[in-house]
C-alpha positions as CSV (number, residue, x, y, z in Angstrom):
1,M,201.9,46.9,127.3
2,E,201.7,50.7,128.6
3,Y,202.7,50.9,132.3
4,T,201.7,53.7,134.8
5,E,202.4,54.4,138.3
6,L,199.1,53.8,140.4
7,G,198.8,57.2,142.0
8,K,201.6,57.7,144.6
9,T,201.6,53.9,145.7
10,G,204.8,52.9,144.0
11,F,203.3,50.5,141.7
12,K,203.4,50.2,138.3
13,V,201.0,49.1,136.5
14,S,199.3,47.4,133.5
15,K,196.8,49.8,131.9
16,I,194.7,46.6,131.4
17,C,194.2,45.1,134.9
18,F,192.7,41.4,134.7
19,G,188.7,41.2,136.1
20,A,188.5,38.2,137.1
21,L,185.1,38.3,138.6
22,T,183.6,37.3,134.7
23,I,185.5,34.1,135.1
24,G,184.8,32.7,138.6
25,P,181.4,31.2,139.8
26,L,179.3,34.2,139.4
27,Q,179.2,34.3,136.0
28,T,180.8,32.2,133.7
29,N,182.0,29.7,136.2
30,M,184.9,28.3,134.4
31,S,187.0,25.6,135.6
32,V,189.8,26.4,137.8
33,A,192.0,25.4,135.0
34,D,190.7,26.8,132.2
35,G,190.2,30.6,134.0
36,A,193.5,29.7,135.3
37,G,194.7,29.4,131.7
38,I,193.9,33.0,130.1
39,I,195.0,34.6,133.2
40,R,198.1,33.3,132.3
41,Y,197.9,34.2,129.0
42,A,197.2,37.9,130.4
43,L,200.1,37.9,131.8
44,E,202.2,36.5,129.1
45,R,200.8,39.7,127.1
46,G,202.0,42.0,129.8
47,I,199.2,42.7,132.0
48,N,200.6,42.5,135.7
49,F,197.3,43.4,137.8
50,I,194.8,41.8,139.1
51,D,191.3,42.6,140.8
52,T,189.3,40.0,142.3
53,A,187.7,40.2,145.5
54,K,186.8,37.8,148.4
55,L,182.7,37.5,147.2
56,Y,184.1,36.2,143.2
57,E,185.8,33.1,144.9
58,T,188.6,33.6,142.0
59,Y,191.1,32.7,144.4
60,P,192.0,29.7,143.1
61,Y,192.5,30.9,139.7
62,I,194.9,32.9,140.1
63,R,197.0,31.0,142.8
64,K,196.8,28.3,139.6
65,A,197.8,31.1,137.3
66,L,200.5,32.3,139.3
67,K,202.1,29.3,140.3
68,G,206.0,29.1,138.7
69,W,205.7,33.2,137.2
70,D,208.8,34.8,138.0
71,K,208.0,38.7,137.7
72,H,205.9,40.4,140.0
73,V,201.6,40.7,139.7
74,Y,199.5,43.2,141.5
75,I,196.7,41.4,143.1
76,S,194.1,44.3,144.3
77,S,191.4,42.5,146.2
78,K,188.0,43.6,148.2
79,S,185.5,42.7,151.0
80,Y,182.1,43.9,152.5
81,D,183.6,43.4,156.2
82,Y,182.9,46.3,158.3
83,T,184.7,44.8,161.6
84,W,188.2,45.0,162.5
85,E,187.6,41.3,163.4
86,G,185.8,39.8,160.1
87,M,188.8,42.2,158.0
88,K,191.4,40.8,159.6
89,K,189.7,37.1,158.8
90,S,188.9,38.3,154.7
91,L,192.4,39.1,154.4
92,E,194.1,36.2,156.3
93,Q,191.3,34.3,153.8
94,A,193.0,36.1,151.0
95,R,196.7,35.2,151.5
96,I,196.4,31.7,152.4
97,A,194.2,31.3,149.3
98,L,196.9,33.2,146.8
99,D,199.5,31.8,148.7
100,R,201.1,35.6,149.4
101,D,202.7,37.5,151.8
102,Y,200.9,40.2,151.5
103,I,198.2,41.5,149.1
104,D,199.0,44.7,147.3
105,I,195.8,45.9,147.7
106,F,192.7,45.3,149.7
107,M,190.0,47.4,149.8
108,L,186.4,47.8,151.1
109,H,183.8,46.3,148.8
110,E,181.3,48.7,147.0
111,Q,181.1,51.1,149.4
112,E,177.6,53.5,148.7
113,S,177.7,56.5,151.2
114,E,180.4,58.9,153.6
115,L,177.9,57.3,156.6
116,T,178.9,53.5,155.0
117,L,182.3,54.8,155.3
118,K,182.1,55.7,158.8
119,G,180.0,52.7,159.6
120,H,183.5,50.7,157.9
121,Q,186.0,52.5,159.6
122,P,187.2,49.5,162.3
123,A,187.5,47.4,158.7
124,L,189.9,50.6,157.9
125,D,191.6,50.6,160.9
126,Y,192.4,47.2,160.8
127,L,193.7,47.7,157.1
128,Y,195.9,50.0,158.6
129,E,197.1,48.0,161.2
130,A,198.0,45.4,158.2
131,K,199.3,47.9,156.3
132,V,202.3,49.1,159.6
133,K,203.0,45.2,159.7
134,G,203.7,44.7,156.3
135,L,200.6,42.2,155.1
136,V,198.8,45.3,153.1
137,K,200.9,47.5,150.9
138,A,197.9,49.9,149.7
139,I,194.3,50.5,151.0
140,G,191.5,51.5,149.0
141,V,187.7,51.3,147.9
142,S,185.4,50.5,145.2
143,T,182.4,52.6,144.7
144,H,179.2,52.9,142.1
145,T,178.9,56.4,143.9
146,V,180.0,59.8,142.7
147,E,179.8,60.6,147.0
148,V,182.7,58.0,148.0
149,V,184.7,59.1,145.0
150,R,184.5,62.9,146.1
151,V,185.4,61.6,150.4
152,A,187.8,59.2,149.5
153,A,189.5,61.7,147.9
154,E,190.4,64.1,150.6
155,R,191.1,61.0,153.1
156,E,195.0,60.6,154.0
157,D,194.2,56.8,154.8
158,I,192.5,55.3,151.4
159,E,195.1,55.5,148.5
160,V,193.8,53.2,145.7
161,I,189.5,54.1,144.1
162,H,188.1,51.8,141.8
163,P,185.6,53.5,141.0
164,I,182.5,52.8,138.0
165,V,183.6,54.6,134.9
166,N,181.9,54.2,131.6
167,Y,180.7,56.7,129.0
168,Q,176.6,57.0,129.3
169,G,177.6,56.1,132.8
170,L,175.8,53.4,133.7
171,G,175.3,52.0,136.9
172,I,176.4,55.2,138.9
173,L,174.1,55.2,141.6
174,D,173.7,58.8,142.8
175,G,174.4,61.3,139.6
176,N,175.7,61.2,136.2
177,I,179.6,60.4,134.3
178,T,180.3,64.3,134.3
179,Q,179.8,64.6,138.2
180,L,181.5,61.4,138.8
181,M,184.3,62.7,136.3
182,T,184.7,65.6,138.5
183,A,185.3,63.6,141.3
184,V,187.7,61.0,139.5
185,K,189.6,64.2,138.6
186,R,190.2,65.6,141.9
187,A,190.9,62.5,143.2
188,H,193.8,62.0,140.6
189,E,194.9,65.8,141.6
190,Q,195.0,64.6,145.5
191,G,197.6,61.4,144.3
192,K,195.1,58.4,144.1
193,G,195.4,55.7,142.8
194,L,192.6,55.1,139.9
195,Y,191.5,51.7,138.1
196,G,188.5,51.7,136.4
197,M,185.4,49.1,136.3
198,K,182.9,48.3,134.1
199,P,184.1,50.7,131.4
200,L,181.2,48.3,129.0
201,G,178.8,49.1,131.1
202,G,178.6,45.1,132.1
203,G,178.3,43.9,128.8
204,N,175.2,46.7,127.7
205,L,177.7,48.4,125.8
206,I,178.8,45.4,124.2
207,T,177.0,46.8,120.8
208,D,180.0,50.0,120.7
209,V,182.6,48.3,122.2
210,K,185.1,50.4,120.5
211,T,183.4,53.8,121.8
212,A,183.3,52.5,125.1
213,L,186.8,51.3,125.5
214,N,187.9,54.5,123.9
215,Y,186.8,56.4,126.6
216,A,187.8,54.6,129.5
217,F,191.5,53.9,127.9
218,Q,191.8,57.3,127.2
219,N,190.6,58.9,130.1
220,P,193.2,60.8,131.5
221,Y,192.4,60.0,135.3
222,L,192.9,56.4,135.5
223,H,195.8,54.8,135.7
224,S,194.6,51.8,134.4
225,V,191.2,49.6,133.6
226,A,189.5,46.7,134.9
227,L,188.3,44.3,132.2
228,G,186.9,40.8,132.3
229,C,187.2,38.7,129.2
230,K,185.9,34.7,129.0
231,S,188.9,33.8,125.9
232,R,192.2,34.9,124.7
233,E,190.7,36.5,121.6
234,E,188.6,38.7,124.0
235,L,191.9,39.7,125.3
236,D,193.4,40.3,122.3
237,Y,190.7,42.7,121.2
238,N,191.3,44.7,123.8
239,I,194.7,45.4,124.2
240,C,194.4,46.3,120.3
241,I,192.3,49.2,121.4
242,M,194.2,50.4,124.1
243,E,197.1,50.6,121.9
244,G,194.9,52.6,119.2
245,K,195.1,49.7,116.8
246,E,192.3,48.4,114.5
247,P,191.8,44.4,115.8
248,P,192.1,42.6,112.5
249,R,189.2,41.8,111.3
250,E,189.5,37.7,111.7
251,L,189.9,38.5,115.4
252,A,186.7,41.1,115.7
253,Q,184.7,38.0,113.8
254,K,185.8,35.6,116.8
255,V,184.8,38.1,119.2
256,Q,181.8,38.7,118.1
257,A,181.0,35.4,117.1
258,V,181.9,34.7,121.1
259,P,177.8,33.3,122.7
260,R,176.5,35.9,125.2
261,K,173.6,35.6,127.3
262,L,171.8,38.3,129.8
263,H,172.7,37.5,133.7
264,I,170.6,38.7,136.5
265,E,172.4,38.9,139.8
266,E,171.1,37.4,142.8
267,W,171.5,40.5,144.4
268,C,168.0,41.7,142.4
269,I,165.5,43.7,144.5
270,G,162.8,43.3,142.1
271,C,161.6,46.8,141.6
272,G,160.2,46.1,138.1
273,A,162.0,49.0,136.4
274,C,164.0,46.4,134.0
275,V,160.3,44.7,133.1
276,K,159.4,47.9,132.1
277,R,162.0,49.3,129.9
278,C,162.5,45.3,128.0
279,P,160.7,47.2,124.6
280,N,159.6,43.3,123.7
281,G,157.9,42.1,126.9
282,F,160.8,38.9,127.6
283,L,161.6,40.1,131.3
284,E,159.1,39.4,134.1
285,L,159.0,39.5,138.0
286,Y,158.9,36.1,139.5
287,E,159.3,35.4,143.3
288,G,160.3,39.1,143.8
289,K,163.1,39.0,141.6
290,A,163.7,39.9,137.6
291,R,164.1,36.9,135.0
292,L,163.3,36.3,131.3
293,K,160.4,34.5,130.4
294,N,162.0,33.3,127.5
295,D,165.2,32.6,125.2
296,K,164.5,35.7,122.7
297,C,166.6,37.9,124.4
298,I,168.5,40.1,121.3
299,L,171.0,41.0,124.1
300,C,169.9,45.1,123.5
301,G,171.1,45.9,126.9
302,Y,168.1,48.9,128.0
303,C,167.0,46.5,130.9
304,G,170.4,46.9,132.1
305,S,170.1,51.0,131.8
306,V,167.5,51.4,134.1
307,C,168.6,48.5,137.0
308,P,169.3,50.8,139.7
309,E,171.4,48.2,142.1
310,F,173.2,47.0,138.1
311,A,172.2,43.6,138.9
312,I,171.6,42.8,134.9
313,K,175.1,42.2,132.8
314,I,175.6,40.8,129.4
315,I,178.3,38.3,129.4
């Protein structure tokens, strides 16, 4: 496993960050025991960095996985709370649920613009106070926009940025991958800790997984890449790619054999872009949201590429 200094935080994190969203109730909904087992296997393989959020409901998985583990694991969590009191409650919930005295990184979740950052200033103020008290070690933001990366790069109170990064630019809300990487480069020059999300575009780039992963792992400005895994085999496969090795054929076959499905998030706004883009006519709008008409989806990922809310994933 490779390890890198996460900007100026002083954290030496693994090149792969375990993305906990995939195993939790919002996606595959594994049992706590099974999900914790995969996290524990990731730790044994050298991963020392876990990404989660209040929304993901995966704190119990992480707590169980860490029980009895004697090496430090960096945990990054996030909250949509925008008030001082709300952020305080979110941080306390995380500390209690994870049984931690402090959270290594706590972030504002999915910031959309400079305006939303300003609107969340009371929450940032609380996180700064919590850092002074030792309850948080670093403060950050996650985002799907170029604008927030640009703004956060220049702010002294934001130390870590978690942007969406994949080679096709899927999910970027206000630009393209070239514009995003210009902003990410600037943030890197400013000493920000940077770890990317969605290198496979929410599973929509799964048919070109090697290209997608190599783009993320070889990106000179990302210190780590958050990846969700549903199995030990997926994790082993990802580590092989990260290390520049060709995954054994047997391992590749096992990963390819894992059943996958199209997943439409609850926050779908029913714009209909995916319905129009589906080449087979398998999607429809029902009660204001997109849904599959049948079980014949071929998982081409075209629908996800046009979703403005990044609400369509292949899991």
